[in-house]
C-alpha positions in Angstrom: 0.0 0.0 0.0 1.6 3.3 -1.1 1.5 6.3 1.2 -0.2 8.3 -1.5 -3.0 5.8 -1.9 -3.5 5.6 1.9 -3.5 9.3 2.2 -6.0 9.6 -0.7 -8.3 7.0 1.0 -8.1 8.8 4.3 -9.0 12.2 2.7 -11.9 10.7 0.8 -13.3 8.9 3.9 -12.8 11.9 6.2 -14.5 14.2 3.6 -17.8 12.3 4.1 -17.6 12.2 7.9 -19.5 15.4 8.4 -22.3 14.3 6.0 -22.7 11.0 7.6 -22.6 12.2 11.2 -25.7 14.3 10.4 -27.7 11.2 9.9 -26.0 8.3 11.6 -27.2 4.7 11.4 -27.9 2.6 14.5 -24.9 1.0 16.1 -24.7 -2.8 15.8 -24.1 -4.8 19.0 -20.6 -5.7 17.6 -19.6 -2.1 17.6 -20.4 -1.1 21.1 -17.6 -0.8 23.6 -18.0 -0.5 27.4 -19.3 2.9 28.2 -18.9 4.3 24.7 -21.6 4.7 22.1 -20.2 3.5 18.7 -22.1 4.2 15.5 -21.1 2.7 12.2 -21.2 5.3 9.5 -20.1 3.4 6.5 -17.9 0.5 5.3 -16.4 0.1 1.8 -14.5 -2.7 0.2 -11.2 -1.3 -1.1 -10.9 -2.6 -4.6 -7.3 -1.4 -4.9 -6.4 -3.5 -1.8 -7.9 -6.9 -2.2 -9.3 -8.4 1.1 -9.2 -4.9 2.8 -12.1 -2.6 3.7 -12.5 0.9 5.1 -14.7 1.3 8.1 -15.8 4.7 9.5 -17.4 5.0 12.9 -18.2 7.7 15.4 -17.5 7.1 19.1 -19.2 9.1 21.9 -17.6 8.8 25.3 -20.0 9.9 28.0 -18.4 11.8 30.9 -15.8 9.6 32.6 -16.0 6.8 30.1 -13.0 4.4 29.9 -12.3 1.8 27.2 -10.8 -1.6 28.1 -7.4 -2.4 26.8 -7.8 -3.5 23.1 -6.3 -3.5 19.7 -7.7 -3.0 16.2 -5.5 -5.1 13.9 -6.0 -2.3 11.6 -4.7 1.2 10.6 -6.9 3.4 12.8 -7.1 7.2 12.1 -8.9 9.2 14.8 -10.2 12.8 14.5 -11.7 14.5 17.5 -15.0 16.4 16.9 -16.1 17.5 20.4 -14.8 17.4 23.9 -11.4 16.0 24.9 -10.1 12.4 24.8 -6.9 10.7 26.3 -5.2 8.1 24.2 -2.1 5.9 24.6 -0.6 2.9 22.9 1.7 0.5 24.6 5.2 2.0 24.6 3.9 5.4 23.5 3.2 8.6 25.4 -0.2 9.4 26.8 -1.8 12.3 24.8 -4.9 14.5 25.4 -6.6 15.4 22.1 -9.1 18.2 21.6 -11.4 19.1 18.6 -9.5 19.1 15.3 -6.6 17.0 16.6 -5.8 13.6 15.2 -4.3 10.3 16.4 -3.0 7.2 14.7 -2.9 3.5 15.9 -1.1 0.9 13.8 -2.2 -2.8 13.3 0.3 -4.0 15.9 -0.4 -1.3 18.6 -2.1 -2.2 21.8 -4.4 0.6 22.9 -3.8 0.8 26.7 -5.5 4.1 27.4 -8.7 5.4 25.8 -10.9 7.6 27.9 -12.9 10.8 28.1 -10.7 13.5 29.7 -13.7 15.1 31.3 -15.9 13.8 34.1 -18.7 16.3 33.2 -18.8 16.6 29.4 -19.1 14.0 26.6 -16.5 13.6 23.9 -17.1 12.6 20.3 -14.6 11.5 17.6 -14.5 9.8 14.2 -12.4 6.7 13.6 -11.4 5.5 10.1 -10.1 1.9 10.1 -8.4 0.2 7.2 -8.7 -3.5 8.1 -9.1 -7.0 6.8 -12.6 -7.5 5.3 -15.1 -8.9 7.8 -12.5 -8.8 10.6 -13.8 -7.3 13.9 -13.1 -3.6 14.5 -12.0 -4.2 18.1 -10.2 -7.2 19.7 -9.6 -7.5 23.5 -5.9 -7.4 24.4 -4.1 -7.8 27.7 
């Protein structure tokens, strides 16, 4: 996968995020993580990358929400829409992200910190995953 193709894919997927968040579809039970509301916005087979698909979701963390340790087995691109979130992958630094900021997790990363930075306000972000077709979006990790 070339960087140019991946960048083009990300730009295309992110450009429709605003349109899809205006009329989200109901979340499936496979998408919901503890204390977070996850809404599947779209998925698309990636013809240029056989066996791969792009998946776009929104995640809403209620105040004080915390994700369990997990991994994605995918390239995950995060864009914060509202509020403030705290993210960290194993071996990386903990970062606090605010609206307009981005974050990346690779297929081998273990997501050890994922939480709302606020105990009083919700946080919302878009995640674009490039993953194996029909593979789960989130896999528990220890």
